[in-house]
C-alpha positions as CSV (number, residue, x, y, z in Angstrom):
1,M,-25.0,5.9,24.8
2,S,-21.9,5.4,22.7
3,G,-20.2,8.2,20.8
4,P,-20.4,8.6,16.9
5,P,-18.7,5.8,14.9
6,L,-16.5,8.4,13.1
7,S,-14.1,10.0,15.5
8,A,-13.1,13.6,15.3
9,A,-9.6,12.7,14.3
10,E,-11.0,10.6,11.3
11,L,-13.2,13.4,10.4
12,R,-10.5,15.9,10.6
13,E,-8.1,13.8,8.6
14,R,-10.7,13.3,6.0
15,L,-11.6,17.0,5.6
16,W,-7.9,18.0,5.8
17,Q,-7.1,15.8,2.8
18,A,-9.9,16.9,0.8
19,V,-9.3,20.8,1.4
20,I,-5.6,20.4,0.7
21,E,-6.0,18.6,-2.6
22,G,-8.7,21.1,-3.7
23,A,-11.4,18.5,-3.7
24,E,-14.4,20.3,-2.7
25,Y,-17.1,17.7,-3.1
26,D,-14.8,15.2,-1.1
27,A,-14.9,18.0,1.7
28,V,-18.5,18.3,1.8
29,D,-18.7,14.4,1.7
30,A,-16.6,14.4,4.7
31,V,-18.9,16.4,7.0
32,N,-22.1,14.9,5.6
33,A,-20.6,11.6,6.8
34,G,-20.0,13.1,10.1
35,L,-23.8,14.2,10.2
36,D,-24.9,10.7,9.0
37,A,-22.7,9.2,11.6
38,G,-24.7,11.1,14.4
39,W,-22.6,14.4,14.8
40,D,-24.6,17.5,15.2
41,E,-23.8,20.7,13.1
42,E,-22.2,22.6,16.1
43,A,-19.7,19.8,17.0
44,L,-18.7,19.4,13.5
45,L,-18.2,23.2,12.8
46,L,-15.9,23.6,16.1
47,D,-14.4,20.3,16.4
48,V,-13.6,19.3,12.8
49,V,-13.9,22.3,10.4
50,A,-12.4,25.0,12.8
51,A,-9.6,22.4,13.7
52,V,-8.8,21.8,10.1
53,Q,-8.8,25.6,9.5
54,E,-6.3,26.0,12.4
55,K,-3.9,23.5,10.8
56,I,-4.2,25.3,7.5
57,G,-2.8,28.5,9.1
58,A,0.0,26.6,10.9
59,E,1.1,24.5,7.9
60,W,1.4,27.9,6.0
61,A,3.5,29.3,8.7
62,A,5.8,26.4,8.6
63,D,6.1,26.9,4.8
64,R,4.7,23.4,4.1
65,I,1.8,25.0,1.9
66,T,1.9,27.8,-0.2
67,V,-0.2,31.0,-0.2
68,A,-2.3,29.8,-3.0
69,Q,-2.9,26.4,-1.2
70,E,-4.0,28.3,2.1
71,H,-6.4,30.3,0.1
72,A,-7.9,27.6,-1.7
73,A,-8.2,25.5,1.4
74,T,-10.0,28.1,3.1
75,A,-12.4,28.9,0.4
76,I,-13.4,25.4,0.5
77,N,-13.8,25.4,4.1
78,E,-16.0,28.4,3.9
79,R,-18.3,26.5,1.3
80,V,-18.2,23.5,3.7
81,I,-19.7,25.7,6.4
82,A,-22.4,26.9,4.1
83,V,-23.4,23.4,3.1
84,L,-23.4,22.3,6.8
85,V,-25.7,24.8,8.3
86,H,-28.1,25.2,5.3
87,R,-28.8,21.4,5.5
88,R,-31.3,22.0,8.4
89,P,-34.6,23.4,7.6
90,Q,-35.1,27.0,8.3
91,D,-37.5,27.9,11.1
92,G,-40.6,29.9,10.2
93,P,-40.8,33.6,10.6
94,D,-42.9,33.3,13.7
95,A,-40.4,31.1,15.5
96,P,-39.2,32.4,18.8
97,S,-35.8,34.0,18.8
98,R,-33.2,34.2,21.7
99,G,-32.7,37.8,20.5
100,R,-30.9,39.7,17.8
101,V,-27.1,40.2,17.8
102,T,-24.3,41.4,15.4
103,V,-21.4,39.5,14.5
104,S,-18.7,41.5,12.8
105,C,-14.8,41.8,12.3
106,V,-12.9,44.7,13.6
107,D,-12.2,47.3,10.8
108,G,-9.2,46.4,9.1
109,E,-9.6,42.6,9.8
110,W,-9.8,40.4,7.0
111,H,-9.7,37.0,8.5
112,A,-13.4,36.5,8.9
113,F,-13.5,32.9,9.4
114,P,-13.5,33.0,13.1
115,A,-16.5,35.4,13.1
116,R,-18.3,33.2,10.6
117,L,-18.2,30.2,12.9
118,V,-19.4,32.3,15.7
119,A,-22.3,33.5,13.7
120,E,-23.4,30.2,12.7
121,V,-23.1,28.6,16.1
122,L,-25.2,31.5,17.3
123,R,-27.9,30.7,14.6
124,L,-27.8,27.1,15.5
125,R,-28.6,28.1,19.2
126,G,-31.8,30.2,18.1
127,W,-30.3,33.6,17.8
128,Q,-31.1,36.1,15.1
129,V,-27.6,37.0,13.8
130,D,-26.6,40.0,11.6
131,Y,-23.2,38.7,10.1
132,L,-21.3,41.8,8.7
133,G,-18.3,39.9,7.8
134,A,-14.8,41.2,7.4
135,Q,-13.3,44.6,7.9
136,T,-16.5,46.6,9.1
137,P,-15.9,50.4,9.4
138,T,-16.7,51.4,12.9
139,P,-19.2,54.3,11.8
140,H,-21.3,51.6,9.8
141,L,-21.1,49.3,12.6
142,V,-22.5,51.8,15.0
143,A,-25.1,52.9,12.4
144,H,-26.3,49.4,12.1
145,Q,-26.8,49.2,15.8
146,H,-29.0,52.6,15.4
147,R,-31.1,50.6,13.0
148,T,-31.4,47.1,14.8
149,N,-30.7,47.8,18.4
150,S,-28.9,44.6,18.9
151,D,-28.7,42.9,22.1
152,A,-24.9,42.8,21.6
153,V,-22.1,43.2,19.2
154,L,-19.8,40.3,18.8
155,L,-16.4,41.7,17.7
156,S,-13.6,39.4,16.3
157,G,-10.2,40.3,15.8
158,S,-7.2,38.0,14.8
159,I,-4.4,40.6,14.5
160,S,-3.2,42.4,17.1
161,T,-2.4,45.7,15.1
162,H,-6.2,46.3,14.9
163,L,-6.8,46.5,18.5
164,P,-6.6,50.4,18.4
165,A,-9.5,50.2,16.0
166,A,-11.3,47.4,18.2
167,H,-11.0,50.0,21.1
168,A,-12.8,52.6,19.0
169,A,-15.3,50.2,18.1
170,I,-16.1,48.9,21.5
171,T,-16.4,52.5,23.1
172,A,-18.6,53.6,20.1
173,C,-21.0,50.7,20.5
174,Q,-21.2,51.0,24.2
175,A,-21.8,54.7,23.7
176,V,-25.1,53.8,21.9
177,G,-26.1,51.3,24.8
178,V,-25.0,48.2,23.1
179,P,-22.7,45.6,25.1
180,V,-19.7,44.2,23.3
181,V,-18.3,40.6,23.5
182,A,-14.7,40.5,22.2
183,G,-13.1,37.4,20.6
184,G,-10.3,36.2,18.6
185,R,-6.6,35.8,19.1
186,A,-5.9,39.6,18.9
187,F,-7.6,39.9,22.4
188,G,-5.0,37.7,24.1
189,T,-5.5,33.8,24.8
190,D,-6.6,34.9,28.2
191,G,-8.8,37.9,27.1
192,R,-6.4,40.5,28.5
193,Y,-6.7,42.8,25.9
194,A,-10.5,42.6,25.9
195,R,-10.7,43.7,29.4
196,A,-8.1,46.5,28.8
197,L,-10.0,47.8,26.0
198,G,-13.3,47.8,28.3
199,A,-15.1,45.1,26.5
200,D,-18.4,43.8,28.4
201,A,-17.1,40.2,27.9
202,W,-14.5,38.0,26.4
203,A,-15.0,34.7,24.5
204,P,-12.1,32.4,23.7
205,D,-14.4,30.6,21.1
206,A,-17.8,30.3,19.6
207,R,-19.1,28.4,22.6
208,G,-17.8,30.9,24.8
209,A,-19.5,33.5,22.7
210,A,-22.7,31.7,23.2
211,A,-22.1,31.0,26.8
212,A,-21.6,34.9,27.6
213,L,-24.7,35.9,25.7
214,E,-26.8,33.2,27.6
215,A,-25.5,34.4,30.9
216,G,-26.8,37.9,30.1
217,L,-25.1,41.2,29.4
218,S,-26.0,44.6,30.8
219,R,-26.7,47.8,28.6
220,P,-23.8,50.1,29.1
221,K,-24.5,53.5,30.5
222,A,-21.4,55.5,30.7
223,V,-19.6,56.9,27.9
224,R,-15.6,56.5,28.0
225,D,-13.0,58.0,26.4
226,P,-9.9,55.7,25.3
227,V,-7.5,57.5,27.8
228,D,-10.2,56.5,30.6
229,D,-9.2,52.8,29.9
230,L,-5.4,53.3,29.0
231,P,-4.3,56.5,30.8
232,H,-0.8,56.0,29.5
233,L,-2.2,57.3,26.1
234,A,-1.8,60.9,27.6
235,D,1.9,60.8,27.0
236,Q,1.4,61.0,23.3
237,E,4.3,58.5,22.2
238,Y,1.6,56.3,20.5
239,T,0.5,59.2,18.5
240,M,3.8,60.5,17.4
241,V,5.2,57.2,16.5
242,V,2.3,56.3,14.4
243,R,2.6,59.7,12.4
244,S,6.4,58.9,12.1
245,R,5.9,55.6,10.5
246,S,6.7,56.5,6.8
247,R,9.8,58.4,7.9
248,L,10.8,55.3,10.3
249,V,10.4,52.9,7.4
250,K,12.6,55.1,5.0
251,Q,15.3,55.5,7.6
252,V,15.7,52.1,8.6
253,L,15.8,50.8,5.0
254,A,18.4,53.3,4.2
255,E,20.4,52.3,7.2
256,L,19.9,48.3,6.8
257,E,21.5,48.8,3.1
258,S,24.4,50.2,4.4
259,R,24.9,48.0,7.4
260,F,23.6,44.5,5.7
261,P,25.4,44.3,2.4
262,A,23.3,41.5,1.1
263,M,20.5,44.1,0.8
264,R,22.5,45.8,-2.0
265,D,21.8,42.8,-4.2
266,Y,17.9,42.8,-3.5
267,S,15.6,42.9,-6.2
268,D,12.8,45.7,-6.5
269,A,10.5,43.0,-5.2
270,Q,12.7,42.1,-2.3
271,R,13.1,45.5,-1.3
272,E,9.3,46.1,-1.3
273,R,8.8,43.0,0.7
274,T,11.5,44.4,3.2
275,A,9.6,47.6,3.4
276,E,6.4,45.8,4.1
277,D,8.1,43.8,6.8
278,L,9.3,47.0,8.6
279,V,5.8,48.5,8.3
280,H,4.5,45.4,10.1
281,I,7.1,45.7,12.8
282,I,6.4,49.3,13.4
283,D,2.6,48.6,13.5
284,F,3.2,45.9,16.1
285,L,5.3,48.2,18.1
286,T,2.8,51.1,18.1
287,T,0.1,48.5,19.1
288,A,2.3,47.7,22.1
289,L,2.7,51.3,22.9
290,Y,-1.1,51.7,22.7
291,L,-1.4,48.7,25.2
292,D,1.6,49.5,27.2
293,D,2.2,45.7,26.6
294,A,5.4,44.4,25.6
295,E,4.0,41.0,24.7
296,V,2.3,42.2,21.7
297,F,5.6,43.2,20.0
298,T,7.9,40.5,21.5
299,G,5.3,37.5,20.5
300,F,5.1,39.0,16.9
301,L,8.7,38.8,16.7
302,R,9.1,35.4,18.1
303,W,6.3,34.3,15.3
304,T,8.1,36.2,12.6
305,S,11.5,34.7,13.5
306,E,9.9,31.2,13.2
307,V,8.4,32.0,9.8
308,L,11.5,33.4,8.5
309,T,13.7,30.5,9.7
310,A,11.2,28.1,8.0
311,R,11.7,30.0,4.9
312,G,15.5,30.1,5.1
313,V,15.7,33.9,5.8
314,P,18.4,34.9,8.3
315,V,17.1,36.2,11.6
316,R,20.1,38.4,12.0
317,S,18.5,40.9,9.6
318,L,15.5,41.1,11.7
319,A,17.7,41.9,14.9
320,L,19.9,44.3,13.0
321,G,16.5,46.3,11.9
322,L,15.5,46.3,15.4
323,D,18.8,47.9,16.5
324,I,18.4,50.6,13.8
325,L,14.7,51.3,14.9
326,G,15.8,51.8,18.4
327,E,18.4,54.4,17.3
328,Q,15.8,56.4,15.6
329,L,13.2,56.3,18.6
330,H,15.7,57.4,21.2
331,D,13.4,60.3,22.0
332,F,10.5,58.1,23.0
333,P,11.3,56.0,26.3
334,R,8.3,53.7,26.1
335,A,8.9,52.9,22.5
336,L,12.8,52.4,23.1
337,R,12.0,50.1,26.1
338,L,9.5,48.0,24.0
339,V,12.3,47.7,21.1
340,H,14.9,46.6,23.5
341,E,12.6,43.9,25.1
342,G,11.7,42.8,21.5
343,A,15.5,42.5,20.8
344,A,16.2,40.4,24.0
345,A,13.2,38.2,23.3
346,L,14.3,37.7,19.7
347,Q,17.8,36.8,20.9
348,D,16.5,34.4,23.5
349,G,14.7,32.5,20.8
350,V,17.9,32.3,18.6
351,D,20.1,31.2,21.5
352,A,17.4,28.6,22.4
353,A,17.0,27.2,18.8
354,A,20.9,26.9,18.4
355,S,21.3,25.1,21.9
356,P,22.1,21.3,21.8
357,G,19.2,19.2,22.4
358,T,16.7,21.7,22.0
359,A,13.6,20.6,20.5
360,V,12.7,22.8,17.6
C-alpha cells in the first residue's frame, strides 16, 4: 500500500509557514489536509506537529525569530493539537481502557508541550489520562496518586535544573507504590539521568512512553532516600552552594564590573539580565553537583555560548564570569572542578568556531 500523497516534509512546511505567520486557521487546515490524505492522528502529532515545535525552539535559539513569535507559534500549535485530537468521536463511558495514568511536568517546569503530546498519544492508544500540565508541585502530584491510584506517573522535564525536583517527585510517587516513567530532554538524550534518579523507566518520546507502559511496570515496594541513589550528596556541597546562590551572584557581579569595563555602561535592564544569567549559570552548576556529572554544566555553557554568539554578545564575558565564580568556590572541590571543566569546554568551543574551515 502506498503512503499518503502528502509527505511529512510537505505537511511540516505548511504548518511551519502557518504558525510563523500567526495564521491559526491555515495551521488547522494543514493538519486536516493530512488527515484527509490518510495520515492518522498519532503520526501527525509526532511526525509533523512535534517536529515543527522543535524547529520553533531552534529558530528562537538562533535569533531568527523573536520571543513573541515563539510564544505565538507555540500557542497555535497547542490549538492545533486540540483540534486534531478532538476530531475523533469520544468513546462511551463503558469503553474498555488499558489503565489510568498521570502525565505531569516536574515542579518548576513550564515547558508543557512535550507532556501534552505524550498525554494525547496515550489517549489515542486507549489509556485514561489525567493530564496535570506544567509545574505540578510534588505534594499535589502525590495527593493525586492517593486519590486515583494511577498505574503509572509519566514525568516530563525539559530543563536540567529541575532534576533535583524530579528526583523528589520520583521517590515520592514510588513511596506510595506508583511507578514513574521519566521523559524529556532534562533526563538526557540516553536517559542517563532518569536511571541515576531511580526512575522505573525512561522514554525518549511519546511512542517510547507508550511502549514502556505496554511492556508493563511493577509497583515499587522499597522506599528510598535521595542519598541512596546519589551517595556523593553526603558531602553537602550541593546544599551549601545552593544556600550561597544570592551571595555568589552579588560577588560575581561586583567583580565583573571591576574586570569587564563595558559593564560600567550597562543600563539597569542590562544589569538585571546579567544577574539573571548568573543565576542560571549557578543553577546549572548546582544541578551538576547534585548529579556529580559535568555534562549538565558544560552542555549548558556550550548552548549559552551559541545563543550569545547569535545575538552578538561577546562570549569572553561568560568566560570571565566563570573565572570569578571559581575564585568564590575555592572551598568546594567538586564545584571548583566543575567550573574548571566548564571553562575548558567553553574555550574549546570558542577555539573551534575560530578555526579556519570550521563549519559553524
